[in-house]
MARTOR-619223 format. One record per atom (N, C-alpha, C): atom name; residue number from 0; x, y, z. Coordinates in steps of 0.1 Angstrom, whole numbers. Atoms other than C-alpha are relative to their C-alpha. Layout:
N
  atome  num     px     py     pz
     CA  NUM      X      Y      Z
...
//
This chain:
235
  atome  num     px     py     pz
      N    0      2     14      5
     CA    0    549   -432   1422
      C    0      6    -10     10
      N    1     -6     11     -8
     CA    1    555   -464   1442
      C    1     13     -5     -5
      N    2    -13      4      4
     CA    2    590   -477   1442
      C    2      3    -14      5
      N    3     -4     13     -4
     CA    3    604   -512   1442
      C    3     15      0      3
      N    4    -14     -1     -4
     CA    4    637   -517   1460
      C    4      6    -15      1
      N    5     -8     12     -1
     CA    5    662   -546   1455
      C    5     11      2     11
      N    6     -8     -3    -12
     CA    6    679   -548   1489
      C    6     10    -12      3
      N    7     -9     11     -4
     CA    7    711   -568   1496
      C    7      1     -1     15
      N    8      0      2    -14
     CA    8    713   -584   1530
      C    8     13     -9      3
      N    9    -12      7     -3
     CA    9    742   -601   1549
      C    9      0    -15     -5
      N   10     -2     14      4
     CA   10    756   -634   1537
      C   10      3     -9     13
      N   11     -3      8    -12
     CA   11    763   -644   1573
      C   11      0     10     12
      N   12     -1     -9    -12
     CA   12    774   -617   1598
      C   12    -10     12     -2
      N   13     10    -10      1
     CA   13    744   -594   1604
      C   13      5     14      0
      N   14     -5    -14     -1
     CA   14    766   -564   1611
      C   14      5      5    -14
      N   15     -4     -4     13
     CA   15    775   -564   1574
      C   15    -11      8     -8
      N   16     11     -7      7
     CA   16    741   -549   1565
      C   16      3     15     -1
      N   17     -3    -14      1
     CA   17    743   -513   1553
      C   17    -11      9      7
      N   18     10     -9     -6
     CA   18    726   -483   1570
      C   18    -11      3    -10
      N   19     10     -3     10
     CA   19    708   -476   1538
      C   19    -10    -12     -1
      N   20      9     12      0
     CA   20    694   -512   1537
      C   20     -9      0     11
      N   21      9      0    -12
     CA   21    681   -509   1572
      C   21    -11     11     -1
      N   22      9    -11      2
     CA   22    665   -475   1565
      C   22    -11     -3    -10
      N   23     10      4     11
     CA   23    649   -489   1533
      C   23    -10    -10      5
      N   24     10     10     -6
     CA   24    634   -519   1551
      C   24     -9      6     10
      N   25      9     -7    -10
     CA   25    620   -496   1578
      C   25    -10      9     -7
      N   26      8    -10      7
     CA   26    605   -472   1552
      C   26    -11     -6     -9
      N   27     10      6     10
     CA   27    587   -496   1528
      C   27    -12     -5      7
      N   28     13      5     -5
     CA   28    552   -509   1532
      C   28      0    -15      1
      N   29      0     15      1
     CA   29    558   -545   1522
      C   29     14     -5     -3
      N   30    -13      7      3
     CA   30    589   -568   1521
      C   30     -3    -13     -6
      N   31      1     13      6
     CA   31    589   -596   1496
      C   31     13     -7      2
      N   32    -13      7     -4
     CA   32    614   -623   1506
      C   32     -1    -15     -5
      N   33     -2     14      5
     CA   33    627   -657   1496
      C   33     -6    -10     11
      N   34      5      8    -11
     CA   34    618   -672   1531
      C   34     -4      9     11
      N   35      5    -10    -10
     CA   35    596   -653   1554
      C   35      6     -3     14
      N   36     -5      3    -13
     CA   36    609   -671   1585
      C   36     15      5      2
      N   37    -14     -4      0
     CA   37    645   -664   1576
      C   37      1     15      1
      N   38      0    -15      1
     CA   38    638   -627   1568
      C   38     -5      6     13
      N   39      5     -5    -12
     CA   39    618   -623   1600
      C   39     11      0     11
      N   40    -11      0     -9
     CA   40    649   -632   1620
      C   40      9     12     -2
      N   41     -8    -12      3
     CA   41    668   -604   1603
      C   41     -7     12      4
      N   42      8    -12     -4
     CA   42    640   -579   1608
      C   42     -1      1     16
      N   43      1      0    -15
     CA   43    637   -589   1645
      C   43     13      6      6
      N   44    -13     -5     -5
     CA   44    674   -582   1650
      C   44      1     15     -1
      N   45     -1    -14      2
     CA   45    670   -547   1637
      C   45    -13      7      4
      N   46     13     -5     -6
     CA   46    636   -542   1654
      C   46     -8      7    -11
      N   47      8     -5     11
     CA   47    618   -538   1621
      C   47    -13     -9     -1
      N   48     12      7      2
     CA   48    581   -548   1618
      C   48     -7      4    -13
      N   49      6     -3     13
     CA   49    567   -551   1583
      C   49     -8    -12     -4
      N   50      8     11      7
     CA   50    542   -572   1563
      C   50     10     -7     -9
      N   51     -9      9      9
     CA   51    561   -601   1546
      C   51     -8     -8     -9
      N   52      6      9      9
     CA   52    551   -619   1515
      C   52     11     -9     -6
      N   53    -10      9      5
     CA   53    569   -650   1501
      C   53      1      2    -15
      N   54     -3      0     14
     CA   54    586   -648   1467
      C   54     13     -8     -2
      N   55    -11      8      1
     CA   55    608   -677   1460
      C   55      1     -6    -14
      N   56     -3      5     14
     CA   56    621   -697   1430
      C   56    -13     -8     -6
      N   57     11      8      5
     CA   57    589   -719   1428
      C   57    -13      9     -2
      N   58     12     -8      3
     CA   58    564   -690   1428
      C   58      3     14     -5
      N   59     -5    -13      3
     CA   59    584   -661   1415
      C   59     -9      7    -11
      N   60      8     -6     10
     CA   60    563   -655   1384
      C   60    -14      5      5
      N   61     12     -4     -5
     CA   61    530   -655   1402
      C   61      1     11     11
      N   62     -3    -11    -10
     CA   62    545   -634   1431
      C   62      2     13     -7
      N   63     -3    -12      7
     CA   63    557   -609   1406
      C   63    -13      8     -4
      N   64     13     -7      3
     CA   64    521   -602   1395
      C   64     -6      7     13
      N   65      5     -5    -12
     CA   65    511   -597   1431
      C   65      8     13      5
      N   66     -8    -12     -3
     CA   66    540   -573   1437
      C   66     -3     12     -8
      N   67      4    -10      9
     CA   67    531   -553   1407
      C   67    -14      6      4
      N   68     13     -5     -5
     CA   68    495   -550   1421
      C   68      2      8     12
      N   69     -3     -8    -12
     CA   69    509   -538   1454
      C   69      5     13     -3
      N   70     -6    -12      4
     CA   70    529   -512   1437
      C   70    -11      9     -6
      N   71     10     -7      6
     CA   71    499   -502   1417
      C   71    -10      6      9
      N   72      9     -5    -11
     CA   72    479   -497   1449
      C   72      6     11      8
      N   73     -6    -11     -7
     CA   73    504   -471   1460
      C   73     10     -4     11
      N   74     -9      4    -11
     CA   74    526   -492   1483
      C   74     15     -1     -6
      N   75    -14      2      3
     CA   75    564   -492   1483
      C   75      4    -15      4
      N   76     -3     14     -3
     CA   76    579   -528   1482
      C   76     15     -2     -1
      N   77    -14      4      0
     CA   77    614   -541   1490
      C   77      0    -15     -2
      N   78     -2     15      2
     CA   78    627   -575   1479
      C   78     14     -4      6
      N   79    -12      5     -6
     CA   79    653   -595   1498
      C   79      1    -15     -3
      N   80     -1     15      1
     CA   80    667   -630   1492
      C   80      5     -4     14
      N   81     -4      5    -13
     CA   81    679   -652   1521
      C   81     14      6      4
      N   82    -13     -5     -3
     CA   82    714   -638   1518
      C   82      6      6    -12
      N   83     -7     -6     11
     CA   83    734   -615   1497
      C   83     -8      9     -9
      N   84      7     -9     10
     CA   84    723   -595   1466
      C   84    -10     -8     -8
      N   85     10      8      7
     CA   85    690   -608   1452
      C   85      1      1    -15
      N   86     -1      1     14
     CA   86    688   -618   1416
      C   86     13     -6     -5
      N   87    -13      6      4
     CA   87    723   -633   1416
      C   87      0    -14      6
      N   88      2     14     -4
     CA   88    718   -671   1418
      C   88    -11     -1     11
      N   89     11      0    -10
     CA   89    687   -662   1439
      C   89    -12      6     -8
      N   90     12     -6      7
     CA   90    651   -652   1430
      C   90      1     15      0
      N   91      0    -14      1
     CA   91    644   -616   1420
      C   91      0      5    -14
      N   92     -1     -5     14
     CA   92    653   -612   1383
      C   92    -13      1     -7
      N   93     13     -1      7
     CA   93    618   -621   1371
      C   93     -9     10      5
      N   94      8    -10     -6
     CA   94    602   -598   1395
      C   94      5     14     -5
      N   95     -5    -13      6
     CA   95    625   -569   1383
      C   95     -5      2    -14
      N   96      5     -1     14
     CA   96    615   -576   1347
      C   96    -15      4      0
      N   97     14     -3      0
     CA   97    578   -576   1356
      C   97     -3     14      5
      N   98      1    -13     -6
     CA   98    581   -544   1377
      C   98      4     11    -10
      N   99     -4    -10     10
     CA   99    600   -526   1350
      C   99    -10      1    -12
      N  100     10      0     11
     CA  100    575   -536   1323
      C  100    -13      7      4
      N  101     12     -6     -5
     CA  101    547   -523   1345
      C  101      3     15      2
      N  102     -3    -14     -1
     CA  102    565   -489   1346
      C  102      4      6     13
      N  103     -3     -5    -13
     CA  103    575   -486   1382
      C  103     15      1      2
      N  104    -15     -2     -2
     CA  104    610   -473   1393
      C  104      5    -11      9
      N  105     -7     11     -8
     CA  105    635   -499   1406
      C  105     12      6      5
      N  106    -12     -6     -7
     CA  106    661   -488   1431
      C  106      9    -12      6
      N  107     -9     10     -6
     CA  107    691   -511   1439
      C  107      6      5     13
      N  108     -6     -4    -12
     CA  108    703   -510   1475
      C  108     12    -10      2
      N  109    -11      9      1
     CA  109    738   -526   1471
      C  109      5     -4     14
      N  110     -5      5    -13
     CA  110    756   -546   1498
      C  110      7    -13     -2
      N  111     -8     13      0
     CA  111    770   -581   1505
      C  111     -3     -8    -12
      N  112      1     10     11
     CA  112    776   -606   1477
      C  112     11    -11      2
      N  113     -9     11     -3
     CA  113    792   -640   1482
      C  113     11      0    -11
      N  114    -10      1     10
     CA  114    809   -639   1448
      C  114     11     11      1
      N  115    -10    -12     -2
     CA  115    825   -604   1454
      C  115      8     -3     13
      N  116     -7      3    -12
     CA  116    835   -615   1489
      C  116     11    -10     -2
      N  117    -10     10      3
     CA  117    854   -645   1476
      C  117     11      5     -9
      N  118    -10     -6      9
     CA  118    871   -627   1447
      C  118      9     10      7
      N  119     -8    -10     -7
     CA  119    883   -600   1471
      C  119     11     -6      8
      N  120    -11      6     -8
     CA  120    904   -625   1490
      C  120      7    -11     -7
      N  121     -6     11      8
     CA  121    914   -649   1462
      C  121     14      3     -5
      N  122    -12     -3      6
     CA  122    944   -630   1451
      C  122     -2      4    -15
      N  123      1     -4     14
     CA  123    952   -618   1416
      C  123     -2    -12    -10
      N  124      3     11      9
     CA  124    936   -642   1390
      C  124     -3      5    -14
      N  125      3     -6     13
     CA  125    935   -619   1360
      C  125    -10     11      0
      N  126      9    -12      0
     CA  126    914   -590   1349
      C  126    -15     -3     -1
      N  127     15      3      1
     CA  127    881   -608   1344
      C  127     -3    -14      5
      N  128      5     13     -5
     CA  128    861   -637   1357
      C  128    -14     -2     -4
      N  129     14      4      3
     CA  129    829   -656   1349
      C  129     -7     -4     12
      N  130      8      5    -11
     CA  130    802   -660   1375
      C  130    -10    -10     -5
      N  131      9     11      5
     CA  131    785   -693   1369
      C  131    -11     -3     10
      N  132     10      4     -9
     CA  132    766   -698   1401
      C  132      0    -15      2
      N  133      2     14     -2
     CA  133    752   -733   1407
      C  133      1     -7    -13
      N  134      0      9     12
     CA  134    760   -760   1381
      C  134    -12     -8      0
      N  135     11      9      1
     CA  135    734   -783   1368
      C  135      2    -13      8
      N  136     -2     12     -8
     CA  136    728   -813   1391
      C  136      1    -12    -10
      N  137     -1     11     10
     CA  137    727   -835   1359
      C  137     14     -1     -5
      N  138    -15      2      2
     CA  138    761   -850   1354
      C  138      4      4    -15
      N  139     -4     -3     13
     CA  139    761   -847   1316
      C  139      1     15     -3
      N  140      0    -14      2
     CA  140    752   -810   1316
      C  140     11      7      8
      N  141    -10     -5     -8
     CA  141    775   -803   1345
      C  141     14     -2     -6
      N  142    -13      2      6
     CA  142    805   -819   1329
      C  142      2      8    -13
      N  143     -1     -8     12
     CA  143    798   -802   1296
      C  143      3     14      3
      N  144     -3    -14     -3
     CA  144    797   -768   1312
      C  144     13      2      6
      N  145    -13     -1     -6
     CA  145    828   -774   1333
      C  145     11     -1    -11
      N  146    -10      1     11
     CA  146    847   -784   1301
      C  146      0     14     -7
      N  147      1    -13      7
     CA  147    835   -751   1284
      C  147      7     10      9
      N  148     -6    -10     -8
     CA  148    846   -730   1314
      C  148     15     -2      1
      N  149    -15      3     -1
     CA  149    880   -747   1318
      C  149      7      4    -13
      N  150     -6     -2     13
     CA  150    887   -744   1281
      C  150      2     15     -3
      N  151     -1    -14      2
     CA  151    881   -706   1282
      C  151     13      6      8
      N  152    -12     -4     -7
     CA  152    911   -704   1306
      C  152     -1     14      6
      N  153      0    -12     -8
     CA  153    899   -675   1327
      C  153     -7     -4     13
      N  154      6      3    -13
     CA  154    888   -674   1363
      C  154    -15     -1     -1
      N  155     14      0     -1
     CA  155    853   -685   1371
      C  155     -4     -4     15
      N  156      5      2    -14
     CA  156    832   -687   1403
      C  156    -12     -9      0
      N  157     12      9     -1
     CA  157    808   -715   1413
      C  157     -5      1     14
      N  158      6      2    -13
     CA  158    784   -719   1442
      C  158     -2    -15      1
      N  159      2     15     -2
     CA  159    781   -754   1457
      C  159     -4     -3     14
      N  160      5      5    -13
     CA  160    764   -772   1485
      C  160     10     -8      7
      N  161    -10      9     -7
     CA  161    783   -791   1512
      C  161     -2    -14     -3
      N  162      2     14      4
     CA  162    768   -823   1499
      C  162      6     -4    -13
      N  163     -6      3     13
     CA  163    783   -820   1464
      C  163     13      7     -2
      N  164    -12     -7      3
     CA  164    814   -799   1469
      C  164     12     -9     -3
      N  165    -11     10      3
     CA  165    838   -829   1470
      C  165     -1     -5    -14
      N  166      2      5     13
     CA  166    823   -844   1439
      C  166      3     10    -11
      N  167     -2    -11     10
     CA  167    824   -811   1420
      C  167     15      3     -1
      N  168    -15     -2      0
     CA  168    861   -805   1430
      C  168      7    -12     -7
      N  169     -6     12      6
     CA  169    870   -841   1420
      C  169     -2      0    -15
      N  170      2      0     15
     CA  170    854   -836   1386
      C  170      8     11     -7
      N  171     -9    -10      6
     CA  171    873   -804   1380
      C  171     15     -5      0
      N  172    -13      6      0
     CA  172    905   -822   1390
      C  172      2    -11    -11
      N  173      0     11     11
     CA  173    897   -851   1366
      C  173      2      7    -14
      N  174      0     -7     13
     CA  174    893   -826   1338
      C  174     13      8     -2
      N  175    -12     -7      0
     CA  175    924   -805   1347
      C  175      7     -1     13
      N  176     -6      3    -13
     CA  176    946   -818   1375
      C  176      8     11      6
      N  177     -8    -10     -5
     CA  177    967   -787   1378
      C  177     -8     13      3
      N  178      7    -12     -2
     CA  178    939   -762   1381
      C  178     -1      4     14
      N  179      0     -4    -14
     CA  179    941   -742   1413
      C  179    -13      6      3
      N  180     13     -5     -4
     CA  180    911   -732   1433
      C  180      1      7     14
      N  181      2     -6    -13
     CA  181    901   -710   1463
      C  181    -14     -3      4
      N  182     14      3     -4
     CA  182    871   -723   1482
      C  182     -3      7     13
      N  183      4     -7    -12
     CA  183    853   -702   1507
      C  183    -12     -6      7
      N  184     11      6     -7
     CA  184    831   -717   1534
      C  184     -4      8     12
      N  185      5     -8    -12
     CA  185    808   -700   1560
      C  185      6     14      0
      N  186     -6    -14      1
     CA  186    821   -666   1547
      C  186     -7     10      9
      N  187      4    -10    -10
     CA  187    817   -638   1573
      C  187     -6     -5     13
      N  188      5      6    -12
     CA  188    805   -663   1599
      C  188     11     -4     10
      N  189     -9      4    -10
     CA  189    821   -676   1630
      C  189     11    -10     -4
      N  190     -9     10      5
     CA  190    837   -706   1613
      C  190      4      2    -14
      N  191     -4     -4     14
     CA  191    847   -688   1581
      C  191     13     -7     -3
      N  192    -12      8      4
     CA  192    873   -708   1562
      C  192      3      2    -15
      N  193     -4     -1     14
     CA  193    893   -704   1529
      C  193     10    -11     -2
      N  194     -9     11      4
     CA  194    910   -734   1513
      C  194      6      3    -14
      N  195     -6     -2     13
     CA  195    935   -730   1485
      C  195      9    -11     -3
      N  196     -8     11      5
     CA  196    953   -755   1464
      C  196     -5     -5    -13
      N  197      6      6     12
     CA  197    947   -777   1434
      C  197    -14     -5      3
      N  198     14      5     -3
     CA  198    911   -789   1430
      C  198      0    -13      7
      N  199     -1     13     -6
     CA  199    922   -824   1439
      C  199      4      1     14
      N  200     -4     -2    -13
     CA  200    940   -812   1470
      C  200    -11      5      9
      N  201     11     -6     -8
     CA  201    911   -792   1483
      C  201    -11    -11      2
      N  202     10     11     -1
     CA  202    887   -821   1475
      C  202      4    -11     10
      N  203     -6     10     -9
     CA  203    910   -845   1494
      C  203     -1      5     15
      N  204      1     -5    -14
     CA  204    911   -822   1525
      C  204    -15     -1      5
      N  205     14      0     -4
     CA  205    873   -819   1526
      C  205     -5    -14      2
      N  206      5     14      0
     CA  206    867   -856   1519
      C  206      5     -7     13
      N  207     -6      6    -12
     CA  207    889   -864   1550
      C  207     -7      4     13
      N  208      7     -5    -12
     CA  208    865   -846   1574
      C  208    -12     -9      3
      N  209     12      8     -4
     CA  209    838   -863   1594
      C  209    -13      6     -5
      N  210     12     -7      6
     CA  210    813   -837   1582
      C  210      4     13     -6
      N  211     -3    -12      7
     CA  211    812   -808   1558
      C  211    -13      9      2
      N  212     11     -8     -3
     CA  212    790   -779   1568
      C  212      2     14     -7
      N  213      0    -13      6
     CA  213    781   -746   1551
      C  213      1      0    -15
      N  214      0     -2     14
     CA  214    776   -734   1516
      C  214     14      5     -5
      N  215    -14     -4      5
     CA  215    807   -729   1494
      C  215     -1      9    -12
      N  216     -3     -7     12
     CA  216    818   -704   1469
      C  216     14     -4     -5
      N  217    -13      6      5
     CA  217    847   -717   1447
      C  217      4      8    -12
      N  218     -7     -7     11
     CA  218    870   -696   1425
      C  218     10    -10     -7
      N  219     -9      8      7
     CA  219    887   -717   1398
      C  219      9      9     -8
      N  220     -9     -9      6
     CA  220    918   -699   1386
      C  220      4     -4    -14
      N  221     -5      4     13
     CA  221    931   -698   1350
      C  221     14     -7      2
      N  222    -13      7     -1
     CA  222    962   -719   1342
      C  222     11      9      3
      N  223    -12     -9     -2
     CA  223    985   -689   1342
      C  223     -5     14     -2
      N  224      3    -14      1
     CA  224    981   -652   1348
      C  224     13      7     -5
      N  225    -11     -6      7
     CA  225   1003   -634   1324
      C  225      3     15      4
      N  226     -4    -14     -4
     CA  226   1022   -601   1329
      C  226     -9     10     -7
      N  227      8    -10      8
     CA  227   1000   -585   1302
      C  227    -14      1      6
      N  228     13     -1     -6
     CA  228    970   -590   1325
      C  228      0     11     10
      N  229      0    -10    -10
     CA  229    981   -562   1348
      C  229    -10     11     -3
      N  230     10    -10      2
     CA  230    955   -535   1353
      C  230      6     14     -2
      N  231     -6    -12      4
     CA  231    976   -508   1337
      C  231     -9      9     -8
      N  232      8     -9      9
     CA  232    960   -477   1322
      C  232      9      9     -7
      N  233     -8     -9      8
     CA  233    974   -457   1294
      C  233     -7     13     -3
      N  234      6    -13      3
     CA  234    968   -420   1289
      C  234     -3      1    -14
//
């Protein structure tokens, strides 16, 4: 039976791709991707030549039908987003649902993830965290959700663009001036940077720059990490 593969790709440094991901992309018949031009650059780097089809946020439902048809014709299909693990703040989830409902096997090919990369270098912030992804661009909805996340008093991770990062950090600071954050920019790339401090301090640092480049992942820490949060296990 034809198989559908969800393949994680590098978030920046191409050397972060796994051997299994490369072998999977070489073995499938078709690769569905968020941006064919972006994915072609990745494939060229690893000397892979495959048929590409576009499957992005604006056509995912219709593309899912086409992918199911390709699987039904006996072809193996891989899905990749522009960076990281597909289906996590990226297209892919609706395709997985359609493929599963059609009865085809789905195989995850794990690898890079921006949220996992940031959390791994953030330091100890408790036993759990919420992954929020991108907040709503609508101020009312964004503020309401930030209030909810802050009131839960556990770590949470946001994705943000360079055009709105300062505004988002300033809004967090206005809601809770003491809340500490770790912001990762250009992670795994040449100009990788991590900024740590209160939301207001990091916002001020970025606002003072002539230009802000690169997507951000931001971890907002809880007010206090207690001793009872240690990852102890009892027999």
